[in-house]
C-alpha positions in Angstrom: 0.0 0.0 0.0 2.9 2.4 0.7 4.1 2.1 -2.9 0.6 3.1 -4.1 0.5 6.1 -1.8 4.0 7.2 -2.8 2.9 7.0 -6.5 -0.2 9.0 -5.8 1.6 11.6 -3.8 4.4 12.1 -6.3 1.8 12.2 -9.1 -0.2 14.8 -7.4 2.9 17.0 -6.9 3.7 16.7 -10.6 0.1 17.4 -11.5 0.2 20.6 -9.5 3.3 21.7 -11.3 1.9 20.9 -14.7 -1.4 22.6 -14.0 0.5 25.8 -12.9 2.5 25.8 -16.2 -0.6 25.1 -18.4 -3.3 27.2 -16.7 -1.6 30.4 -15.6 -1.8 33.4 -17.9 1.9 34.1 -17.4 4.8 32.2 -19.0 5.7 29.9 -16.2 8.8 27.9 -17.0 10.1 24.7 -15.4 12.7 26.8 -13.6 9.9 28.8 -12.0 8.3 25.6 -10.9 11.5 24.3 -9.4 12.2 27.4 -7.4 8.5 27.6 -6.3 8.4 24.0 -5.2 11.6 24.2 -3.2 10.4 27.4 -1.5 6.9 26.0 -1.1 8.2 22.7 0.4 10.3 24.7 2.9 7.4 27.0 3.9 5.0 24.1 4.2 7.6 22.2 6.3 8.2 25.1 8.6 4.5 25.5 9.1 4.1 21.8 9.9 2.1 20.9 6.9 4.7 18.9 4.8 5.5 16.4 7.6 2.0 14.7 7.4 2.4 14.5 3.6 5.7 12.7 4.1 4.0 10.3 6.5 1.2 9.6 4.1 3.2 9.6 0.8 6.6 8.5 1.9 9.1 8.7 -1.0 6.4 10.3 -3.2 6.7 13.4 -1.0 10.4 13.3 -0.2 11.9 12.6 -3.7 10.3 15.5 -5.6 12.0 18.9 -5.4 9.5 20.0 -2.8 11.0 17.3 -0.6 14.3 19.0 -0.9 12.8 22.2 0.5 11.3 20.2 3.3 14.7 18.7 4.0 16.4 22.1 4.1 13.7 23.5 6.4 13.9 20.6 8.8 17.7 20.7 8.9 17.6 24.4 9.7 15.0 24.0 12.4 16.9 21.1 14.1 20.2 23.0 13.9 18.7 26.2 15.4 17.5 24.1 18.3 20.9 22.5 18.8 23.3 25.3 17.9 21.3 28.5 18.2 21.5 31.3 15.5 24.5 29.8 13.7 22.3 26.8 13.0 20.1 29.0 10.8 23.1 29.3 8.4 24.5 25.8 8.6 21.5 23.5 9.2 20.0 23.5 5.8 23.3 22.9 4.0 24.2 20.1 6.4 20.8 18.4 5.9 21.0 18.7 2.2 24.7 17.9 1.8 24.2 14.4 0.4 21.6 15.6 -2.2 23.8 18.6 -3.2 26.9 16.5 -3.5 25.1 13.9 -5.6 23.8 16.5 -8.0 27.2 18.0 -8.5 29.0 14.6 -8.9 26.4 13.1 -11.3 26.2 16.4 -13.3 30.0 16.3 -13.6 30.0 12.6 -14.6 27.3 13.2 -17.3 29.2 16.2 -18.6 32.3 14.0 -19.1 30.4 11.1 -20.6 28.2 13.0 -23.1 29.2 15.6 -25.6 26.7 18.5 -25.6 25.5 19.8 -28.9 25.0 23.5 -29.2 
């Protein structure tokens, strides 16, 4: 059942992004959606609304880019409780370090393997 809920949750997040791009009168690009979803995930997490989505949808809520915003917000909140004000600057980066490192490493590897055409 958890696989089904993850699929539904991830699909709903993608559906929201697609509807925003298709139905808004402004030219909304995928870059706008990415930034909006990271920011939205962080805000929803800080307000306590994203945690229940993670409990219901599991990986369907944590894998999309909004889950990265949730991870940054939770890391910041935990670091602020443990370290004080300095945690506001270090917590998000510490919590997201694995994801950030993976993006950099895989991006570099793909740039070496494939030849871009311009």
